[in-house]
C-alpha positions as CSV (number, residue, x, y, z in Angstrom):
1,M,-16.8,72.1,347.0
2,K,-20.0,72.8,349.1
3,V,-20.6,75.3,351.8
4,A,-23.0,74.1,354.5
5,V,-25.2,77.1,355.3
6,N,-26.5,75.7,358.6
7,R,-23.0,75.1,359.8
8,F,-21.0,78.2,358.8
9,F,-23.8,80.9,359.0
10,S,-25.4,79.9,362.3
11,P,-25.6,82.7,364.8
12,S,-24.5,80.2,367.4
13,L,-21.2,79.6,365.7
14,N,-18.9,78.4,368.6
15,A,-15.4,79.3,369.3
16,A,-14.0,76.0,368.1
17,A,-15.7,76.4,364.7
18,A,-14.5,80.0,364.5
19,G,-11.0,78.8,365.2
20,R,-11.2,76.2,362.4
21,L,-12.2,79.0,360.1
22,S,-9.4,81.3,361.4
23,L,-11.9,84.0,362.1
24,H,-11.4,86.7,364.8
25,S,-13.7,86.9,367.9
26,S,-16.0,89.3,365.9
27,P,-16.1,87.6,362.5
28,T,-17.7,89.1,359.5
29,L,-19.6,86.2,358.1
30,V,-20.1,85.6,354.4
31,P,-23.7,86.5,353.4
32,P,-25.7,83.7,351.8
33,Q,-25.7,85.4,348.4
34,T,-22.0,84.8,348.1
35,L,-22.2,81.0,348.6
36,I,-19.6,79.3,346.5
37,P,-20.9,77.0,343.7
38,P,-18.9,73.7,343.1
39,S,-17.2,75.2,340.0
40,F,-16.2,78.4,341.7
41,P,-12.4,78.9,341.6
42,L,-10.8,79.0,345.1
43,S,-8.5,81.8,343.9
44,S,-11.5,84.1,343.6
45,L,-12.6,83.6,347.2
46,I,-10.8,86.8,348.5
47,K,-12.2,88.9,345.6
48,T,-15.7,87.9,346.5
49,N,-15.2,89.0,350.1
50,T,-13.4,92.3,349.8
51,N,-15.4,93.8,352.6
52,N,-14.5,91.0,355.0
53,S,-12.4,92.1,358.0
54,N,-10.3,89.0,357.7
55,P,-9.5,88.1,354.1
56,Q,-6.4,86.3,355.1
57,G,-8.4,84.0,357.4
58,L,-10.7,83.0,354.6
59,S,-7.7,82.5,352.3
60,N,-6.3,80.1,354.9
61,W,-9.7,78.3,354.9
62,A,-9.6,78.1,351.1
63,S,-6.1,76.7,351.2
64,S,-7.1,74.1,353.8
65,R,-10.0,73.0,351.6
66,C,-7.6,72.7,348.6
67,S,-5.1,70.7,350.7
68,A,-7.9,68.4,351.8
69,T,-8.8,67.8,348.1
70,M,-5.2,67.0,347.3
71,A,-4.9,64.7,350.2
72,S,-8.1,62.9,349.1
73,S,-6.6,62.5,345.7
74,S,-3.4,61.0,347.1
75,F,-5.6,58.3,348.7
76,K,-6.2,57.0,345.1
77,P,-9.9,56.1,345.6
78,D,-10.2,55.0,341.9
79,Q,-7.6,52.3,342.6
80,A,-9.6,50.7,345.4
81,R,-11.4,48.7,342.7
82,V,-9.4,46.7,340.1
83,P,-10.3,47.3,337.3
84,P,-11.8,50.7,338.3
85,A,-15.5,50.8,339.1
86,V,-17.8,51.6,336.2
87,Q,-20.1,54.6,336.3
88,L,-23.6,53.8,337.4
89,P,-25.5,53.4,334.1
90,T,-28.7,55.2,333.3
91,P,-31.5,52.7,333.8
92,P,-34.4,52.3,331.3
93,I,-36.8,53.4,334.1
94,T,-36.0,54.9,337.4
95,Q,-39.2,54.1,339.3
96,F,-41.2,50.9,339.4
97,K,-42.8,48.3,341.6
98,I,-41.1,45.0,342.6
99,G,-43.0,41.9,343.8
100,L,-41.5,39.4,346.2
101,C,-43.4,36.1,346.1
102,Q,-42.9,34.3,349.3
103,L,-44.3,30.9,348.4
104,F,-45.3,27.8,350.3
105,V,-43.4,24.9,348.7
106,T,-44.6,21.3,348.7
107,A,-43.3,17.9,347.4
108,D,-45.7,18.2,344.4
109,K,-43.6,19.8,341.7
110,E,-46.5,20.4,339.3
111,R,-48.5,22.1,342.0
112,N,-45.5,24.3,342.8
113,I,-45.1,25.4,339.2
114,V,-48.8,26.3,338.9
115,H,-48.8,28.0,342.3
116,A,-45.8,30.1,341.4
117,K,-47.4,31.1,338.1
118,K,-50.5,32.4,339.9
119,A,-48.4,34.3,342.4
120,I,-46.4,36.0,339.6
121,E,-49.7,36.9,337.8
122,E,-51.1,38.4,341.1
123,A,-47.9,40.5,341.6
124,A,-48.0,41.8,338.1
125,G,-51.7,42.6,338.5
126,K,-50.7,44.8,341.5
127,G,-48.3,46.7,339.3
128,A,-45.0,44.8,339.7
129,K,-42.6,45.2,336.7
130,L,-40.0,43.0,338.4
131,V,-41.0,39.8,340.2
132,L,-38.6,37.8,342.5
133,L,-39.2,34.2,343.5
134,P,-37.7,32.2,346.4
135,E,-34.7,29.9,346.5
136,I,-35.7,26.3,345.5
137,W,-39.3,27.0,344.9
138,N,-40.2,23.9,342.8
139,S,-38.7,21.3,345.2
140,P,-38.3,20.5,348.9
141,Y,-35.0,21.9,350.1
142,S,-33.0,18.7,350.8
143,N,-30.0,16.8,349.3
144,D,-32.3,13.9,348.7
145,S,-34.7,16.1,346.6
146,F,-32.2,18.0,344.5
147,P,-31.4,15.1,342.1
148,V,-35.1,14.1,341.8
149,Y,-36.4,17.6,341.0
150,A,-33.5,18.8,338.9
151,E,-34.1,20.2,335.4
152,D,-32.0,20.6,332.3
153,I,-32.4,24.3,331.9
154,D,-30.3,24.5,328.7
155,A,-32.5,21.9,327.0
156,G,-35.7,23.8,328.0
157,G,-39.2,22.7,327.1
158,S,-40.4,19.5,328.8
159,A,-36.9,19.0,330.2
160,S,-37.4,22.2,332.3
161,P,-41.1,22.8,332.9
162,S,-40.2,25.3,335.7
163,T,-38.2,27.7,333.5
164,A,-40.6,27.1,330.5
165,M,-43.4,28.5,332.7
166,L,-41.2,31.5,333.7
167,S,-40.4,32.3,330.1
168,Q,-44.1,32.1,329.1
169,V,-45.4,34.2,331.9
170,S,-42.8,36.9,331.6
171,R,-43.6,37.3,327.9
172,A,-47.3,37.2,328.5
173,L,-47.2,39.8,331.3
174,N,-44.4,41.9,329.8
175,I,-42.4,41.8,333.1
176,T,-38.9,40.9,334.2
177,I,-38.6,37.8,336.4
178,V,-35.7,36.8,338.7
179,G,-36.8,33.2,339.0
180,G,-35.7,32.4,342.4
181,S,-33.7,29.2,342.1
182,I,-34.3,25.5,341.1
183,P,-32.0,22.5,341.1
184,E,-30.3,22.3,337.7
185,R,-28.9,19.2,336.0
186,S,-26.0,19.8,333.6
187,G,-24.3,16.7,332.4
188,D,-23.4,14.8,335.6
189,K,-23.4,17.8,337.8
190,L,-26.2,19.5,339.8
191,Y,-26.4,23.2,340.5
192,N,-28.6,25.6,342.6
193,T,-29.5,28.0,339.7
194,C,-31.4,31.3,339.3
195,C,-32.7,32.2,335.9
196,V,-33.5,35.8,334.8
197,F,-36.2,36.3,332.1
198,D,-36.7,39.5,330.1
199,T,-40.0,41.0,329.2
200,D,-40.0,39.0,325.9
201,G,-39.5,35.7,327.6
202,T,-35.8,35.5,326.8
203,L,-33.5,33.8,329.2
204,K,-31.2,36.8,329.9
205,A,-28.9,35.2,332.6
206,K,-28.3,32.1,334.6
207,H,-26.6,32.3,338.0
208,R,-25.3,29.2,339.6
209,K,-24.9,29.6,343.4
210,I,-21.3,30.4,344.0
211,H,-20.9,29.8,347.7
212,L,-22.4,26.4,348.8
213,F,-24.3,26.2,352.1
214,D,-22.0,23.9,354.2
215,I,-22.5,24.6,357.9
216,D,-22.5,22.8,361.2
217,I,-23.9,24.5,364.3
218,P,-24.0,21.7,366.9
219,G,-27.4,21.2,368.4
220,K,-29.0,23.6,365.9
221,I,-28.5,22.8,362.2
222,T,-26.1,20.9,359.9
223,F,-26.4,21.0,356.2
224,Q,-24.0,20.4,353.3
225,E,-25.1,21.4,349.9
226,S,-21.7,20.2,348.5
227,K,-22.9,16.6,349.1
228,T,-25.0,16.9,345.9
229,L,-24.4,20.4,344.4
230,T,-21.5,21.9,342.5
231,A,-20.5,25.5,343.1
232,G,-21.0,28.0,340.3
233,E,-17.9,29.7,338.8
234,T,-19.3,33.1,337.6
235,P,-20.7,36.3,339.2
236,T,-23.8,37.3,337.4
237,V,-24.7,40.9,336.3
238,V,-27.6,41.4,333.9
239,D,-29.0,44.5,332.1
240,T,-32.8,44.3,332.1
241,A,-35.8,46.5,331.4
242,V,-35.7,47.5,335.1
243,G,-32.0,48.3,335.4
244,R,-28.8,46.5,336.0
245,I,-29.2,43.6,338.4
246,G,-26.6,41.5,340.3
247,I,-27.7,38.0,341.4
248,G,-26.7,36.0,344.4
249,I,-28.4,33.0,346.0
250,C,-28.9,32.7,349.8
251,Y,-25.4,31.9,351.2
252,D,-23.9,34.2,348.6
253,I,-25.2,37.1,350.7
254,R,-22.7,36.4,353.4
255,F,-19.7,37.2,351.2
256,Q,-19.5,41.0,350.9
257,E,-16.8,40.7,348.3
258,L,-19.4,39.5,345.7
259,A,-21.7,42.5,346.5
260,I,-18.8,44.9,346.3
261,L,-17.9,43.4,342.9
262,Y,-21.4,43.9,341.7
263,A,-21.5,47.5,342.9
264,A,-18.2,48.1,341.0
265,R,-19.9,46.7,337.9
266,G,-22.6,49.3,338.2
267,V,-25.6,47.4,339.4
268,H,-28.7,49.2,340.8
269,L,-30.1,46.2,342.6
270,I,-28.9,42.9,344.0
271,C,-31.5,40.1,344.2
272,Y,-30.9,37.3,346.6
273,P,-33.5,34.5,346.6
274,G,-32.7,32.7,349.8
275,A,-33.9,30.2,352.4
276,F,-32.3,31.1,355.7
277,N,-33.2,28.8,358.5
278,M,-34.6,29.1,362.1
279,T,-31.1,29.4,363.6
280,T,-29.4,31.9,361.3
281,G,-32.5,33.7,360.1
282,P,-33.4,35.6,363.3
283,L,-29.7,36.5,363.7
284,H,-28.4,37.4,360.3
285,W,-31.1,37.6,357.6
286,E,-32.1,41.2,357.9
287,L,-28.6,42.2,359.2
288,L,-26.9,40.9,356.0
289,Q,-29.3,42.5,353.7
290,R,-29.0,45.9,355.3
291,A,-25.2,45.6,355.4
292,R,-24.9,44.7,351.7
293,A,-27.3,47.6,350.8
294,A,-25.7,50.2,353.1
295,D,-22.0,49.3,352.3
296,N,-22.6,49.5,348.5
297,Q,-25.4,52.2,348.5
298,L,-27.8,50.3,346.3
299,Y,-31.0,48.3,346.6
300,V,-31.1,44.7,347.9
301,A,-34.2,42.4,347.4
302,T,-34.6,39.0,349.0
303,C,-37.2,36.3,348.7
304,S,-37.7,33.3,350.9
305,P,-40.0,30.3,350.8
306,A,-42.8,30.6,353.3
307,R,-42.3,28.6,356.5
308,D,-43.4,25.0,356.8
309,A,-42.8,23.9,360.3
310,G,-43.4,20.2,359.3
311,S,-40.7,20.1,356.6
312,G,-37.2,18.8,357.0
313,Y,-35.7,22.2,356.4
314,V,-37.7,25.1,358.0
315,A,-37.3,28.5,356.3
316,W,-37.2,31.7,358.2
317,G,-39.3,33.7,355.6
318,H,-39.3,37.5,356.0
319,S,-38.8,38.4,352.3
320,T,-37.6,42.0,352.2
321,L,-36.6,45.1,350.1
322,V,-33.8,47.3,351.5
323,G,-32.9,50.7,350.2
324,P,-29.5,52.2,349.5
325,F,-29.3,53.8,353.0
326,G,-29.7,50.4,354.6
327,E,-33.4,51.1,355.4
328,V,-36.0,48.3,355.3
329,L,-38.6,49.6,352.8
330,A,-40.9,46.5,352.8
331,T,-41.0,43.1,354.4
332,T,-43.3,40.4,355.7
333,E,-43.5,37.7,358.3
334,H,-43.1,33.9,357.7
335,D,-46.4,33.0,356.1
336,E,-47.1,32.9,352.4
337,A,-47.3,36.5,351.0
338,I,-46.7,38.8,348.1
339,V,-44.8,41.9,349.0
340,I,-45.3,44.8,346.6
341,A,-42.8,47.7,347.1
342,D,-41.6,50.8,345.2
343,I,-38.1,51.2,343.9
344,D,-36.7,54.7,343.0
345,Y,-33.2,54.5,341.6
346,T,-32.7,58.3,341.9
347,T,-32.2,57.7,345.6
348,I,-29.0,55.8,344.8
349,E,-27.3,58.9,343.5
350,S,-28.8,61.0,346.3
351,R,-27.3,58.7,349.0
352,R,-24.0,58.5,347.3
353,T,-23.9,62.3,347.3
354,N,-24.8,62.4,351.0
355,L,-22.1,59.9,351.8
356,P,-19.5,60.0,349.0
357,L,-17.8,56.7,349.9
358,G,-16.6,56.1,346.3
359,K,-14.5,59.2,346.6
360,Q,-13.2,58.4,350.0
361,R,-11.8,54.9,349.6
362,R,-8.2,54.2,350.3
363,G,-6.8,52.7,347.1
364,D,-3.4,53.3,348.6
365,L,-4.2,50.8,351.4
366,Y,-6.6,48.2,349.9
367,Q,-8.0,46.9,346.7
368,L,-10.8,44.6,345.6
369,V,-9.8,42.7,342.4
370,D,-12.5,41.6,340.0
371,V,-10.7,38.6,338.5
372,Q,-13.2,38.0,335.7
373,R,-13.1,41.6,334.5
374,L,-9.4,41.8,334.8
375,K,-8.8,38.6,332.7
376,S,-11.2,39.9,330.0
377,Q,-9.2,43.1,329.4
């Protein structure tokens, strides 16, 4: 229990506030030195204030606080997540720099790979310990291009030159890379896939885009990824040298359930490589990032391709880092750029203390079920 000094000890305490505290018109206010620490037993409240002219009033106030705590418990906040949310883990480091590489993508795959490598090296040279690339950075974004540019990531080597480069450069620079996404070929299926590489070059995780981009806005934009791509089946959470990260790709950001699930699994940061377009980008790109960050009180990082007005699909750009209060910490416009920004995980706990949403959820009214975790129990 906390006592807000500015509220309860202000000389301008109004009548309504006094009524809530059950104090008389001439209250004897508790001096600052008797502030109640969180572990202080409520039963000791009257003893601390033996000189108060209204001990019964303060007793009523203590009882009301106790009742509020009991009511909050009856709301069953721990049951709002099934299985219950895990405790936020202690990350290997709490402060570091992230690099968002907003790249200009061409039809020349070899050039795209070399260009991405140079951008990663530049970001690392500026102090980035985590580098994020855009969605579909090695290929034009089109259904015609996906089959042509697709790589067999599991085979690696010459079968996947894009991921081979990411592995090599992460090891050489001792950094973590969330490798945007590339078209992946697996058997007779194609996926939109993000690979995460650890500081030793190891492929730590592979996220296949869960929600495919199938939209039709008449007179604006029509696109159906499902014409060529297959939806992924698994949410992706990975422990890295820079903390626990959840991965989504572009359209995945529209589904708050996935972000809630990631938060319940204890992620510090969600990375969304994405390529919003000129219709939905101005309306929703920043809005969705800030919503996912604020709702779940964690960091959200996005990375878009740079805008090419002459391409068949024109990206909005505006790669961004958002903090756990929903505040935009760093961003850029639509041209090619490398955004370097600071992440401080201690602000997550601070914001969750400021707004204790996890303790206020109504598990008696609603639940989010993590099907994968539930089945694994």
